C-alpha positions as CSV (number, residue, x, y, z in Angstrom):
1,M,58.3,108.9,82.3
2,G,61.8,107.7,81.1
3,E,64.3,106.2,83.3
4,H,66.7,108.7,84.9
5,K,70.3,108.1,84.0
6,E,73.0,109.4,86.2
7,R,75.2,112.0,84.3
8,S,78.9,113.3,84.8
9,V,81.7,114.9,82.9
10,Y,84.4,112.5,84.1
11,K,84.1,108.9,82.9
12,G,86.4,105.9,84.0
13,L,86.8,103.2,81.5
14,I,88.7,99.8,81.6
15,L,89.6,98.5,78.2
16,Y,91.5,95.4,76.9
17,E,93.8,95.8,73.9
18,E,93.0,92.2,72.7
19,D,89.4,93.2,72.2
20,A,89.0,94.7,68.7
21,S,86.1,97.1,69.8
22,H,88.3,98.4,72.9
23,K,91.3,98.9,70.6
24,K,89.1,100.9,68.2
25,A,87.7,102.9,71.3
26,M,91.2,103.8,72.4
27,K,92.0,105.5,68.9
28,I,88.7,107.3,69.1
29,I,89.4,108.6,72.7
30,A,92.9,109.7,71.6
31,K,91.5,111.7,68.8
32,L,88.3,113.2,70.3
33,Y,88.6,113.5,74.1
34,D,90.7,114.9,76.7
35,Y,92.0,111.9,78.7
36,K,94.6,110.3,80.9
37,A,95.4,106.7,81.0
38,I,97.8,103.9,81.9
39,L,98.5,100.2,81.1
40,H,98.0,97.9,84.2
41,D,100.1,94.9,83.1
42,K,101.5,94.0,86.7
43,D,98.4,93.8,88.7
44,I,97.9,90.5,90.8
45,E,94.6,88.7,91.5
46,D,93.7,87.8,95.1
47,N,94.6,84.1,94.3
48,G,98.2,85.3,93.4
49,L,97.8,84.9,89.7
50,K,98.6,87.8,87.3
51,K,95.7,89.7,86.1
52,K,95.1,90.1,82.3
53,P,96.7,93.5,81.1
54,H,94.2,96.3,80.8
55,Y,94.1,100.0,80.4
56,H,92.4,102.4,82.8
57,Y,91.2,105.6,81.2
58,I,89.9,108.8,82.6
59,V,88.0,110.7,80.0
60,K,86.6,114.2,80.4
61,M,83.5,114.8,78.3
62,P,82.7,118.1,76.8
63,S,79.5,118.2,79.0
64,S,77.7,116.1,81.5
65,C,76.1,113.0,79.9
66,P,75.0,109.4,80.9
67,N,77.6,106.6,80.3
68,S,75.5,105.3,77.4
69,T,76.4,108.5,75.3
70,L,80.1,107.6,75.5
71,A,79.5,103.9,75.1
72,K,77.6,104.5,71.8
73,A,80.4,107.0,70.7
74,L,83.1,104.4,71.3
75,G,81.1,101.3,70.1
76,I,81.7,99.5,73.3
77,S,79.4,98.0,76.1
78,E,78.3,100.4,78.8
79,N,79.7,98.0,81.5
80,Y,83.2,99.1,80.8
81,I,82.4,102.6,81.8
82,Q,81.8,104.1,85.3
83,I,81.0,107.6,86.5
84,I,83.8,109.3,88.3
85,R,82.8,111.4,91.3
86,S,86.4,112.2,92.4
87,P,88.8,112.9,89.4
88,R,91.8,113.3,91.7
89,G,90.9,110.0,93.5
90,A,90.6,108.4,90.0
91,Y,93.8,109.9,88.8
92,D,95.6,108.6,91.9
93,Y,94.0,105.1,91.3
94,L,95.8,104.9,87.9
95,T,99.2,104.5,89.7
96,H,97.7,102.9,92.9
97,K,99.3,105.8,94.8
98,F,97.2,105.1,98.0
99,S,96.8,101.4,97.6
100,P,100.1,100.1,98.8
101,E,99.0,96.6,98.8
102,K,98.8,96.8,94.9
103,F,101.6,97.2,92.4
104,Q,102.8,100.8,92.4
105,Y,103.0,102.2,88.7
106,D,105.3,105.1,88.0
107,N,103.9,108.4,86.8
108,T,106.0,108.1,83.8
109,A,103.6,105.2,82.7
110,L,100.7,107.7,82.5
111,F,99.7,109.0,79.0
112,G,97.3,111.5,77.7
113,G,97.0,115.2,78.1
114,L,94.3,115.5,80.8
115,N,95.6,117.4,83.8
116,I,94.0,116.6,87.0
117,G,96.1,118.2,89.6
118,I,95.7,120.3,92.7
119,E,95.4,124.0,92.0
120,E,98.5,126.0,93.2
121,N,96.4,127.9,95.8
122,E,95.3,124.7,97.3
123,I,98.8,123.1,98.0
124,G,99.4,125.0,101.3
125,D,96.0,123.9,102.7
126,F,96.5,120.3,101.4
127,E,99.9,120.1,103.2
128,C,98.2,121.5,106.3
129,L,95.5,118.8,106.2
130,I,98.1,116.1,105.8
131,K,100.2,117.5,108.5
132,S,97.2,117.7,110.8
133,I,96.3,114.0,110.3
134,K,99.9,112.9,111.4
135,E,100.3,115.5,114.2
136,N,96.8,115.2,115.7
137,N,96.4,111.5,115.3
138,I,93.2,112.1,113.2
139,K,91.5,108.9,112.4
140,T,88.0,109.8,110.9
141,M,86.8,112.2,108.3
142,Y,84.7,113.7,111.1
143,E,87.8,114.6,113.1
144,L,89.4,115.9,109.9
145,T,86.4,118.0,108.9
146,C,86.2,119.5,112.4
147,W,89.9,120.5,112.1
148,A,89.5,121.8,108.7
149,I,86.6,124.0,109.6
150,S,88.6,125.6,112.5
151,N,91.6,126.0,110.3
152,N,89.8,127.5,107.1
153,C,90.7,124.4,104.9
154,L,87.2,123.1,104.5
155,L,87.0,123.9,100.7
156,T,90.2,121.9,100.0
157,L,89.0,119.1,102.1
158,R,85.5,118.9,100.4
159,K,87.3,119.2,96.8
160,N,89.6,116.2,97.6
161,A,87.4,114.2,100.1
162,Y,87.8,110.8,98.4
163,L,91.7,111.3,98.5
164,F,91.7,112.3,102.2
165,S,89.5,109.3,102.9
166,Q,92.2,107.1,101.4
167,I,95.0,108.8,103.3
168,L,93.0,108.3,106.5
169,K,92.7,104.6,105.7
170,I,96.6,104.4,105.4
171,N,97.0,106.2,108.7
172,L,94.9,103.8,110.7
């Protein structure tokens, strides 16, 4: 039996423009894939030194596949690709939206046509969940899940679980 490789539609990439194969991969992505990306050129290491500028990409594949498929198509090593389980969480990471200890990139720095937003009919539930965290001093996903069940917001919570876990971390 062959080795089982985890598959997904959404892939996260970290690419460096100084690497010729990465530069070529960025051109291929722009031509062939639906994506959203940002240049991180103001990140700081734990030791206080500036990190090497790098690009973060979210790429939506036409169908679910292992990372090796995209790595081969782009001509890069698989270690620059990861599976994205929460596209919305990955999208928010591009600007460090819920990581206040990191440099906050502006949404205008994003490029690419991939639209990873909250569907219009979820906005009300989303706002209710955020409000419930503040008003009820909710600290855990368990507490938030119980509140969501009793207030018919569970689907929105499930679809955005990673995002709400990050919000709860900030609310501690």
